[in-house]
N, C-alpha and C positions, 0 to 999 in steps of 0.2 A: 588896174585892169579889171573891166565888168565882163560878165559873164552872160553872152547870149542866151534868151531862157530857151529860145525854139531850138539849135543847133547845139548848144552848149560851146561854143568858140570863144576864146578870149576876145575882148573888142577896146580899144585904147578908148578912154572915157573922152580924151579930147579931141578927137576925130572918129566919132561913130558913122555907119553909113546911114543910120537913121537913130531916132530916138522916140520913145512913147512915154506918156505920163498915164499911171493906173494906181489908183486909189493912194496918190499922194507920194506916189515913188516914181521915179525915172527908171526905165529901162532901155539899154544900149543893144543895138543890134549891128550885125556884120553886114547885112544887105538888107534892102528894101522890103524884099521878100518874105524875111523873115518878122519883120515887122508887121507885114500885111497878116500873115499866121498868127501871129500873137492877137493882132487887134480881133479877128474871128471871133477866140475863146480864151482870153487870157487866164482864166480860172483854170483849164486844161494845162497849161505850162508852167504854172505855179505849186502845183501839187507837189 
């Protein structure tokens, strides 16, 4: 299981609602809204 960097929910890597690539790493999201927030300012969620 992956952790959504925005809301910290567990996400099944085989069936995520959304994914994004950032600096060569894939991030998994529970919902498209979390992906959208992440893409606005990825560093904010990776601190």
